[in-house]
N, CA, C and O atoms as a DFTB+ gen file, in Angstrom:
476 C
 N C O
     1  1     -92.303     107.387     128.261
     2  2     -93.025     108.216     128.796
     3  2     -92.656     109.761     128.807
     4  3     -91.538     110.137     129.161
     5  1     -93.659     110.637     128.400
     6  2     -93.209     111.825     128.546
     7  2     -94.040     112.693     129.794
     8  3     -95.227     112.496     130.055
     9  1     -93.174     113.679     130.495
    10  2     -93.784     114.497     131.417
    11  2     -94.423     115.800     130.873
    12  3     -93.819     116.496     130.056
    13  1     -95.605     116.104     131.319
    14  2     -96.312     117.289     130.620
    15  2     -96.546     118.232     131.996
    16  3     -96.815     117.669     133.057
    17  1     -96.435     119.615     131.925
    18  2     -96.834     120.351     133.079
    19  2     -98.240     120.951     132.605
    20  3     -98.386     121.480     131.502
    21  1     -99.075     120.838     133.384
    22  2    -100.282     121.595     133.178
    23  2    -100.592     122.685     134.246
    24  3     -99.877     122.887     135.227
    25  1    -101.675     123.332     133.968
    26  2    -102.220     124.706     135.015
    27  2    -103.694     124.260     134.989
    28  3    -104.463     124.096     134.042
    29  1    -103.844     124.123     136.233
    30  2    -105.265     123.968     136.889
    31  2    -105.922     124.961     137.794
    32  3    -105.325     125.237     138.834
    33  1    -107.150     125.576     137.523
    34  2    -107.513     126.803     138.319
    35  2    -107.523     125.906     139.833
    36  3    -107.409     124.681     139.783
    37  1    -107.642     126.494     140.938
    38  2    -107.653     126.083     142.167
    39  2    -108.883     125.023     142.490
    40  3    -108.622     124.033     143.173
    41  1    -110.127     125.221     142.033
    42  2    -111.140     124.517     142.196
    43  2    -111.000     123.262     141.529
    44  3    -111.254     122.224     142.140
    45  1    -110.483     123.242     139.908
    46  2    -110.610     122.164     139.291
    47  2    -109.081     121.036     140.036
    48  3    -109.083     119.807     139.968
    49  1    -108.122     121.743     140.582
    50  2    -106.936     120.899     140.903
    51  2    -107.770     120.354     142.227
    52  3    -107.568     119.153     142.405
    53  1    -108.643     120.945     143.179
    54  2    -109.017     120.545     144.302
    55  2    -110.151     118.972     143.777
    56  3    -110.054     117.846     144.264
    57  1    -110.920     119.320     142.923
    58  2    -111.966     118.268     142.537
    59  2    -110.930     117.102     141.686
    60  3    -111.301     115.938     141.836
    61  1    -109.873     117.271     140.950
    62  2    -109.117     116.332     140.398
    63  2    -108.419     115.509     141.256
    64  3    -108.152     114.342     140.970
    65  1    -107.993     116.237     142.665
    66  2    -107.366     115.684     143.629
    67  2    -108.414     114.697     144.182
    68  3    -108.110     113.507     144.108
    69  1    -109.377     114.958     144.622
    70  2    -110.609     114.319     145.366
    71  2    -110.943     113.045     144.191
    72  3    -111.034     111.901     144.637
    73  1    -111.064     113.202     143.164
    74  2    -111.682     111.947     142.303
    75  2    -110.293     111.138     142.129
    76  3    -110.340     109.910     142.065
    77  1    -109.051     111.821     142.051
    78  2    -107.880     110.501     142.098
    79  2    -107.852     110.041     143.176
    80  3    -107.593     108.838     143.169
    81  1    -108.057     110.611     144.434
    82  2    -108.099     109.707     145.613
    83  2    -109.207     108.571     145.804
    84  3    -109.148     107.504     146.415
    85  1    -110.319     109.211     145.017
    86  2    -111.707     108.074     145.019
    87  2    -111.161     106.874     144.461
    88  3    -111.247     105.762     144.981
    89  1    -110.528     107.180     143.249
    90  2    -109.911     106.047     142.298
    91  2    -108.697     105.190     142.823
    92  3    -108.361     104.104     142.351
    93  1    -108.124     105.811     143.820
    94  2    -106.983     105.119     144.492
    95  2    -105.540     105.648     143.594
    96  3    -104.460     105.080     143.758
    97  1    -105.701     106.700     142.730
    98  2    -104.401     106.715     141.869
    99  2    -103.797     108.016     142.088
   100  3    -104.462     108.772     142.796
   101  1    -102.722     108.443     141.658
   102  2    -102.114     109.706     141.993
   103  2    -102.735     110.479     140.857
   104  3    -103.309     109.866     139.957
   105  1    -102.647     111.836     140.851
   106  2    -103.187     112.727     140.354
   107  2    -102.614     112.777     138.763
   108  3    -103.331     113.193     137.853
   109  1    -101.314     112.329     138.552
   110  2    -100.687     112.224     137.237
   111  2    -101.283     110.819     136.693
   112  3    -101.426     110.684     135.478
   113  1    -101.561     109.989     137.397
   114  2    -102.133     108.506     136.598
   115  2    -103.420     108.694     136.360
   116  3    -103.861     108.235     135.306
   117  1    -104.365     109.440     137.313
   118  2    -105.571     109.627     137.489
   119  2    -105.866     110.787     135.797
   120  3    -106.742     110.456     134.998
   121  1    -105.204     111.740     135.613
   122  2    -105.500     112.601     134.559
   123  2    -104.819     111.932     133.345
   124  3    -105.144     112.356     132.236
   125  1    -103.828     110.843     133.434
   126  2    -103.556     110.534     131.872
   127  2    -104.613     109.163     131.867
   128  3    -104.493     108.485     130.846
   129  1    -105.389     108.780     132.629
   130  2    -106.235     107.826     132.352
   131  2    -107.527     108.671     131.727
   132  3    -108.206     108.208     130.811
   133  1    -107.725     109.679     132.200
   134  2    -108.967     110.326     131.645
   135  2    -108.490     110.818     130.259
   136  3    -109.356     111.000     129.403
   137  1    -107.353     111.021     129.996
   138  2    -106.959     111.602     128.584
   139  2    -107.070     110.385     127.853
   140  3    -107.559     110.459     126.726
   141  1    -106.686     109.221     128.314
   142  2    -106.703     108.214     127.495
   143  2    -107.924     107.502     127.099
   144  3    -107.843     106.727     126.147
   145  1    -108.944     107.648     127.649
   146  2    -110.321     107.618     127.674
   147  2    -111.107     108.542     126.911
   148  3    -112.074     108.260     126.203
   149  1    -110.666     109.536     127.093
   150  2    -111.265     110.691     126.170
   151  2    -110.564     110.402     124.688
   152  3    -111.330     110.465     123.726
   153  1    -109.491     110.163     124.489
   154  2    -108.726     109.866     123.072
   155  2    -109.163     108.808     122.601
   156  3    -108.770     108.607     121.452
   157  1    -110.067     107.757     123.175
   158  2    -110.162     106.426     122.502
   159  2    -111.898     106.978     122.201
   160  3    -112.324     106.384     121.211
   161  1    -112.759     107.762     122.692
   162  2    -113.974     108.075     122.429
   163  2    -114.039     109.407     121.368
   164  3    -115.062     109.845     120.843
   165  1    -112.646     109.928     121.201
   166  2    -112.851     110.824     120.248
   167  2    -113.316     110.753     118.664
   168  3    -113.964     111.640     118.109
   169  1    -112.883     109.582     118.065
   170  2    -113.541     109.411     116.716
   171  2    -114.662     109.084     116.711
   172  3    -115.216     109.249     115.624
   173  1    -115.483     108.522     117.785
   174  2    -117.144     108.077     117.868
   175  2    -117.755     109.752     118.000
   176  3    -118.714     110.259     117.418
   177  1    -116.847     110.326     118.944
   178  2    -117.667     111.704     118.898
   179  2    -117.473     112.726     117.838
   180  3    -118.209     113.701     117.689
   181  1    -116.418     112.435     117.100
   182  2    -116.285     113.381     115.897
   183  2    -117.332     113.056     114.518
   184  3    -117.719     113.783     113.603
   185  1    -117.594     111.507     114.874
   186  2    -118.510     111.353     113.673
   187  2    -120.018     111.453     114.251
   188  3    -120.884     110.687     113.827
   189  1    -120.250     112.271     115.078
   190  2    -121.631     112.405     115.828
   191  2    -122.003     113.854     114.994
   192  3    -121.283     114.850     114.933
   193  1    -123.017     113.710     114.524
   194  2    -123.263     115.471     113.916
   195  2    -122.613     115.322     112.010
   196  3    -123.062     115.904     111.023
   197  1    -121.786     114.616     112.072
   198  2    -120.904     114.655     110.539
   199  2    -121.849     113.496     109.770
   200  3    -121.906     112.313     110.105
   201  1    -122.517     114.069     108.750
   202  2    -123.378     112.831     107.836
   203  2    -122.215     112.022     107.266
   204  3    -122.353     110.798     107.265
   205  1    -121.184     112.502     106.823
   206  2    -120.316     111.587     105.951
   207  2    -119.813     110.651     106.951
   208  3    -119.674     109.448     106.729
   209  1    -119.517     111.286     108.170
   210  2    -118.461     110.404     109.000
   211  2    -119.543     109.055     109.498
   212  3    -119.324     107.853     109.650
   213  1    -120.783     109.900     109.660
   214  2    -121.729     108.684     110.108
   215  2    -122.009     107.454     108.899
   216  3    -122.279     106.256     108.992
   217  1    -121.820     108.297     107.836
   218  2    -122.208     107.193     106.549
   219  2    -121.117     106.072     106.449
   220  3    -121.332     104.874     106.266
   221  1    -120.046     106.618     106.586
   222  2    -118.689     105.612     106.582
   223  2    -118.932     104.583     107.712
   224  3    -119.049     103.386     107.450
   225  1    -119.005     105.055     108.938
   226  2    -119.244     104.161     110.057
   227  2    -120.311     103.106     109.874
   228  3    -120.186     101.945     110.263
   229  1    -121.437     103.625     109.214
   230  2    -122.364     102.367     108.763
   231  2    -122.016     101.630     107.666
   232  3    -122.486     100.493     107.639
   233  1    -121.367     101.944     106.813
   234  2    -120.621     100.759     105.662
   235  2    -119.551     100.358     106.345
   236  3    -119.200      99.279     105.868
   237  1    -118.788     100.710     107.305
   238  2    -117.664      99.811     107.957
   239  2    -118.245      98.889     108.599
   240  3    -117.740      97.770     108.512
   241  1    -119.564      99.075     109.497
   242  2    -119.915      98.126     110.653
   243  2    -121.196      97.384     109.673
   244  3    -122.151      96.864     110.251
   245  1    -121.122      97.393     108.399
   246  2    -122.280      96.748     107.851
   247  2    -122.058      95.276     107.828
   248  3    -121.255      94.763     108.607
   249  1    -122.778      94.531     106.914
   250  2    -122.668      93.070     106.546
   251  2    -121.448      92.948     106.020
   252  3    -121.173      93.706     105.091
   253  1    -120.390      91.934     106.500
   254  2    -119.287      91.459     105.919
   255  2    -119.504      90.382     104.854
   256  3    -120.060      89.345     105.214
   257  1    -119.180      90.499     103.772
   258  2    -119.380      89.626     102.401
   259  2    -118.326      88.781     102.490
   260  3    -117.270      89.385     102.678
   261  1    -118.211      87.440     102.414
   262  2    -117.305      86.170     102.261
   263  2    -116.727      86.354     101.044
   264  3    -117.496      86.161     100.103
   265  1    -115.514      86.695     100.742
   266  2    -114.667      86.735      99.594
   267  2    -113.823      85.778      99.185
   268  3    -113.086      85.801      98.199
   269  1    -113.981      84.821     100.095
   270  2    -113.407      83.625     100.064
   271  2    -113.669      82.356      98.961
   272  3    -114.819      82.201      98.549
   273  1    -112.755      81.592      98.562
   274  2    -113.061      80.474      97.470
   275  2    -112.323      79.541      98.112
   276  3    -111.106      79.670      98.241
   277  1    -113.101      78.354      98.648
   278  2    -112.747      77.043      99.016
   279  2    -111.853      77.280     100.407
   280  3    -110.866      76.590     100.666
   281  1    -112.354      78.381     101.282
   282  2    -111.765      78.681     102.467
   283  2    -110.476      79.597     102.435
   284  3    -109.838      79.846     103.458
   285  1    -110.149      80.068     101.216
   286  2    -108.957      81.261     100.929
   287  2    -109.466      82.244     100.025
   288  3    -110.361      82.020      99.210
   289  1    -108.815      83.459     100.198
   290  2    -109.045      84.370      99.183
   291  2    -108.517      84.138      98.032
   292  3    -107.509      83.441      98.140
   293  1    -108.865      84.533      96.597
   294  2    -108.362      84.290      95.579
   295  2    -107.100      85.230      95.346
   296  3    -107.113      86.392      95.753
   297  1    -106.060      84.712      94.709
   298  2    -105.166      85.485      94.468
   299  2    -105.282      86.346      93.255
   300  3    -106.154      86.082      92.427
   301  1    -104.495      87.326      93.089
   302  2    -104.571      88.492      91.864
   303  2    -104.999      87.765      90.834
   304  3    -106.036      88.042      90.231
   305  1    -104.147      86.648      90.502
   306  2    -104.279      86.015      89.167
   307  2    -105.775      85.418      88.806
   308  3    -106.475      85.590      87.808
   309  1    -106.024      84.537      90.182
   310  2    -107.632      84.223      90.047
   311  2    -108.661      85.087      89.806
   312  3    -109.545      84.918      88.967
   313  1    -108.485      86.423      90.873
   314  2    -109.373      87.360      90.372
   315  2    -109.560      88.282      89.054
   316  3    -110.475      89.018      88.683
   317  1    -108.249      87.914      88.479
   318  2    -108.436      88.688      87.179
   319  2    -108.360      87.782      86.233
   320  3    -107.971      88.230      85.155
   321  1    -108.639      86.474      86.273
   322  2    -108.567      85.309      85.420
   323  2    -109.603      85.656      84.395
   324  3    -110.687      86.039      84.835
   325  1    -109.422      85.574      82.960
   326  2    -110.070      85.874      82.094
   327  2    -110.543      84.807      81.045
   328  3    -109.566      84.217      80.585
   329  1    -111.675      84.396      80.549
   330  2    -111.816      83.054      79.620
   331  2    -110.887      83.321      78.454
   332  3    -110.653      84.393      77.896
   333  1    -110.370      82.010      78.188
   334  2    -109.791      82.455      77.041
   335  2    -110.628      82.707      75.553
   336  3    -111.845      82.519      75.555
   337  1    -110.110      83.032      74.599
   338  2    -110.892      83.244      73.405
   339  2    -111.330      82.167      72.808
   340  3    -112.393      82.297      72.202
   341  1    -110.714      80.917      72.798
   342  2    -111.186      79.547      72.688
   343  2    -112.551      79.469      73.484
   344  3    -113.624      79.175      72.956
   345  1    -112.387      79.746      74.723
   346  2    -113.578      79.126      75.372
   347  2    -115.126      80.184      75.267
   348  3    -116.286      79.816      75.455
   349  1    -114.628      81.537      74.911
   350  2    -115.259      82.307      74.656
   351  2    -115.985      81.968      73.274
   352  3    -117.201      82.159      73.288
   353  1    -115.596      81.636      72.436
   354  2    -115.981      81.369      70.778
   355  2    -116.910      80.114      70.856
   356  3    -117.943      79.923      70.214
   357  1    -116.216      79.154      71.945
   358  2    -117.278      77.701      72.152
   359  2    -118.534      78.304      73.081
   360  3    -119.518      77.563      73.087
   361  1    -118.631      79.286      73.710
   362  2    -119.703      79.478      74.314
   363  2    -120.861      80.254      73.404
   364  3    -122.079      80.096      73.477
   365  1    -120.148      81.097      72.566
   366  2    -120.994      81.826      71.419
   367  2    -121.469      80.782      70.734
   368  3    -122.679      80.848      70.518
   369  1    -120.774      79.599      70.215
   370  2    -121.082      78.605      69.334
   371  2    -122.373      77.860      69.972
   372  3    -123.384      77.662      69.298
   373  1    -122.258      77.471      71.299
   374  2    -123.314      76.716      71.812
   375  2    -124.687      77.659      71.952
   376  3    -125.776      77.084      71.967
   377  1    -124.620      79.148      72.055
   378  2    -125.597      79.810      72.241
   379  2    -126.104      79.765      70.646
   380  3    -127.277      79.461      70.429
   381  1    -125.376      80.014      69.745
   382  2    -125.810      80.020      68.476
   383  2    -126.564      78.663      67.831
   384  3    -127.359      78.585      66.894
   385  1    -126.098      77.809      68.550
   386  2    -126.702      76.242      67.808
   387  2    -127.882      75.894      68.791
   388  3    -128.581      74.890      68.658
   389  1    -128.060      76.994      69.970
   390  2    -129.240      76.654      70.753
   391  2    -130.505      76.514      69.959
   392  3    -130.705      77.097      68.893
   393  1    -131.475      75.576      70.641
   394  2    -132.642      75.354      69.514
   395  2    -133.518      76.469      70.144
   396  3    -134.681      76.449      69.741
   397  1    -133.267      77.275      70.894
   398  2    -134.150      78.533      71.395
   399  2    -133.969      79.511      70.155
   400  3    -134.887      80.274      69.856
   401  1    -132.649      79.480      69.356
   402  2    -133.086      80.334      68.303
   403  2    -133.093      80.180      67.307
   404  3    -132.362      79.414      66.679
   405  1    -134.134      81.046      66.798
   406  2    -135.240      80.690      65.701
   407  2    -134.341      80.770      64.385
   408  3    -134.423      81.806      63.724
   409  1    -133.574      79.853      63.998
   410  2    -132.661      79.927      62.640
   411  2    -133.556      79.487      61.290
   412  3    -134.525      78.731      61.340
   413  1    -133.100      80.036      60.228
   414  2    -134.065      79.454      59.295
   415  2    -133.452      78.031      58.538
   416  3    -132.429      77.520      58.994
   417  1    -133.892      77.655      57.793
   418  2    -133.331      76.196      57.217
   419  2    -132.165      76.060      56.996
   420  3    -131.654      74.981      57.296
   421  1    -131.366      77.091      56.407
   422  2    -130.425      77.397      55.979
   423  2    -129.197      77.523      57.090
   424  3    -128.016      77.524      56.745
   425  1    -129.585      77.618      58.319
   426  2    -128.731      77.937      59.411
   427  2    -128.366      79.276      59.414
   428  3    -127.280      79.533      59.933
   429  1    -129.023      80.193      58.953
   430  2    -129.074      81.890      59.110
   431  2    -129.922      82.224      60.133
   432  3    -130.667      81.434      60.713
   433  1    -129.787      83.631      60.396
   434  2    -130.894      84.337      61.232
   435  2    -131.715      84.567      60.184
   436  3    -131.214      84.794      59.083
   437  1    -133.105      84.547      60.356
   438  2    -134.226      84.877      59.826
   439  2    -134.210      86.591      59.271
   440  3    -133.809      87.537      59.948
   441  1    -134.611      86.643      58.244
   442  2    -134.903      88.253      58.123
   443  2    -136.453      88.446      58.616
   444  3    -137.307      87.638      58.978
   445  1    -136.443      89.786      58.481
   446  2    -138.077      90.315      59.136
   447  2    -139.186      89.207      58.522
   448  3    -139.835      88.412      59.201
   449  1    -139.233      89.359      57.096
   450  2    -140.124      88.873      56.612
   451  2    -140.248      87.338      56.850
   452  3    -141.374      86.844      56.895
   453  1    -139.103      86.540      57.009
   454  2    -139.454      84.980      57.473
   455  2    -139.887      85.382      59.026
   456  3    -140.696      84.479      59.239
   457  1    -139.866      85.917      59.848
   458  2    -139.874      86.185      61.152
   459  2    -141.389      86.078      61.428
   460  3    -142.051      85.287      62.100
   461  1    -141.743      87.273      60.590
   462  2    -143.329      87.646      60.180
   463  2    -144.035      86.487      59.994
   464  3    -145.063      86.299      60.645
   465  1    -143.541      85.494      59.018
   466  2    -144.071      84.429      58.410
   467  2    -144.547      83.301      59.082
   468  3    -145.470      82.537      58.798
   469  1    -143.676      83.324      60.130
   470  2    -143.777      82.348      61.270
   471  2    -144.869      82.636      62.452
   472  3    -145.336      81.790      63.215
   473  1    -145.147      83.953      62.422
   474  2    -146.304      84.376      63.599
   475  2    -147.661      83.769      63.163
   476  3    -148.664      83.938      63.856
């Protein structure tokens, strides 16, 4: 703990001594408590009137999303996991063979004339 010497005018000294006595503390302890309380609220006061700080406070206080998977956060490998080329090709094959795709009889995509003839 550090000792600090401060200078107070007579009226402030008297007021501080009275407030410390009301709180049942020494002047040193009273002043330290007041400074600690001011230091705790300083970030809140700094955000007042500062639109960027207010926006950040809203973001950080916003809804928290659950990023867990099966009750735990995924590992870096799990987050960055990519489907294998084989799995991608299989997915493309399934899309290609899907009955919703209007393929021609020979299994190729119809050209514009064939598409228009179906209408």
